[in-house]
C-alpha positions in Angstrom: -50.7 48.5 -32.6 -50.9 52.0 -31.1 -51.9 50.6 -27.7 -50.1 52.1 -24.7 -50.3 49.9 -21.7 -49.4 51.2 -18.2 -49.2 49.8 -14.7 -51.7 52.2 -13.3 -54.5 51.5 -15.8 -58.0 52.4 -14.5 -59.4 49.0 -15.6 -60.5 46.2 -13.3 -58.0 43.8 -11.9 -57.6 40.4 -13.7 -56.7 37.0 -12.3 -52.9 36.9 -12.0 -52.5 33.1 -12.1 -54.3 32.8 -15.5 -52.4 35.8 -16.8 -49.1 34.4 -15.7 -49.9 31.0 -17.2 -50.8 32.4 -20.6 -47.9 34.9 -20.8 -45.5 32.1 -19.8 -46.8 30.0 -22.6 -46.3 32.8 -25.0 -42.8 33.4 -23.8 -42.0 29.8 -24.6 -43.4 30.3 -28.1 -41.1 33.2 -28.8 -38.2 30.7 -29.3 -39.6 30.0 -32.8 -41.9 33.0 -33.3 -39.8 36.2 -33.5 -42.7 38.2 -34.7 -44.3 38.2 -31.3 -41.3 38.9 -29.1 -41.9 42.6 -28.6 -45.6 42.2 -27.8 -44.9 39.3 -25.3 -42.1 41.2 -23.6 -44.5 44.2 -23.3 -47.3 42.3 -21.6 -44.9 40.4 -19.4 -44.1 43.6 -17.6 -47.6 43.6 -15.9 -47.6 40.1 -14.4 -47.5 41.4 -10.8 -50.9 43.2 -11.1 -52.6 42.5 -14.4 -55.6 44.6 -15.4 -58.4 43.9 -17.9 -56.6 46.0 -20.6 -53.5 43.8 -20.3 -55.6 40.7 -20.7 -57.2 42.2 -23.8 -53.8 42.8 -25.3 -52.8 39.2 -24.4 -55.9 37.8 -26.2 -55.1 39.9 -29.2 -51.6 38.2 -29.4 -53.3 34.8 -29.1 -55.7 35.7 -32.0 -52.7 36.7 -34.1 -50.8 33.5 -33.4 -53.9 31.5 -34.2 -54.3 33.3 -37.6 -50.6 33.1 -38.5 -49.8 29.4 -37.7 -47.7 29.0 -40.8 -45.1 31.6 -39.6 -42.0 30.6 -37.8 -38.3 30.0 -38.2 -37.3 27.5 -40.9 -33.6 26.9 -41.6 -32.9 25.5 -45.0 -29.8 25.2 -47.2 -29.4 28.2 -49.4 -27.0 29.7 -52.0 -27.6 33.1 -50.6 -25.7 33.8 -47.4 -26.1 37.5 -47.1 -26.2 39.0 -43.7 -29.2 41.4 -43.3 -30.0 43.4 -40.1 -33.0 45.4 -39.0 -33.5 47.7 -36.0 -36.3 49.7 -34.5 -36.9 51.9 -31.5 -39.7 53.5 -29.6 -38.2 56.7 -28.0 -39.7 57.4 -24.5 -42.6 55.1 -25.4 -43.3 53.7 -21.9 -46.2 55.4 -20.2 -44.9 54.6 -16.8 -41.3 55.7 -16.8 -40.8 57.3 -20.3 -38.0 54.9 -21.1 -37.3 53.8 -24.6 -37.5 50.3 -26.1 -35.3 49.2 -28.9 -34.6 45.9 -30.7 -32.7 44.3 -33.5 -32.7 41.3 -35.7 -30.0 39.7 -37.9 -30.6 37.0 -40.4 -28.3 35.1 -42.7 -29.5 32.9 -45.6 -32.9 31.4 -44.7 -33.2 32.1 -40.9 -32.6 34.4 -38.1 -29.3 34.1 -36.2 -29.5 36.9 -33.6 -32.2 39.1 -32.1 -32.8 41.1 -29.0 -35.0 43.8 -27.5 -34.4 46.0 -24.5 -36.2 48.6 -22.5 
């Protein structure tokens, strides 16, 4: 939270193969863990030349996932079938190109039915 990652970070380079492996695993996990989608999409932008700061952000996501194992999507039958939507944006939040990031999530009843984020 509050961390701004950029491509031209002044930190040391990090092993790209390990970084790609861990980020790929996290991307697979986002199918059932919507709470990490934004963070994983952010760190996946730096797979070409990861730095130590990018690895630290990745480890923070892994610590969060370890501490929140019980979270995830669970679809159950429910009387309530209200459609609820949420949206958020980060205007000009990218340090590298000043582009905005936004996302949305819709859920109906007990589970999410649609979500996306885009830079």
